[in-house]
C-alpha positions in Angstrom: 38.5 76.2 -36.9 39.7 74.9 -33.6 38.2 71.9 -31.9 38.9 69.7 -28.9 39.6 66.2 -30.1 41.4 63.1 -29.0 42.7 62.5 -32.5 45.8 64.5 -31.5 47.0 61.6 -29.5 48.1 59.7 -32.6 50.0 62.8 -33.9 51.7 63.0 -30.6 52.6 59.3 -30.8 54.3 59.8 -34.2 56.1 62.9 -32.9 57.3 61.0 -29.8 58.6 58.1 -31.9 60.5 60.5 -34.2 61.9 62.3 -31.1 63.0 59.0 -29.6 64.9 58.0 -32.7 66.7 61.3 -32.9 67.4 61.6 -29.2 68.9 58.1 -29.1 71.6 59.4 -31.4 71.7 62.8 -29.6 71.0 64.4 -32.9 71.0 68.2 -32.6 71.2 68.1 -28.8 74.5 70.0 -28.8 72.8 72.9 -30.7 70.1 73.3 -28.0 72.6 72.9 -25.1 74.8 75.5 -26.8 71.8 77.9 -26.8 71.3 77.5 -23.1 68.9 74.5 -22.7 69.8 71.8 -20.2 69.9 68.2 -21.5 67.5 67.1 -18.8 64.8 69.3 -20.3 64.5 66.9 -23.3 63.6 63.9 -21.1 61.3 66.0 -18.9 59.4 67.2 -22.0 59.3 63.7 -23.4 57.7 62.5 -20.2 55.2 65.3 -20.3 54.2 64.4 -23.9 53.8 60.8 -22.9 51.5 61.7 -20.0 49.4 63.9 -22.3 49.0 61.1 -24.8 48.1 58.7 -22.0 45.4 61.1 -20.8 44.0 61.5 -24.2 43.9 57.8 -24.8 41.9 57.3 -21.6 39.4 59.9 -22.8 38.8 58.1 -26.1 
């Protein structure tokens, strides 16, 4: 069953925290860059997730 809920904001917060810890060490970044990603895509995506979380928190 799918539902639209603001509870996902906390899951995103945990995911963002884990990402921040790994990205600070540049863990696994070389693998993704080697496969064709640009390193800037990581920070752009992190900013997008933060914006989504902020939007969901406003809706609560």
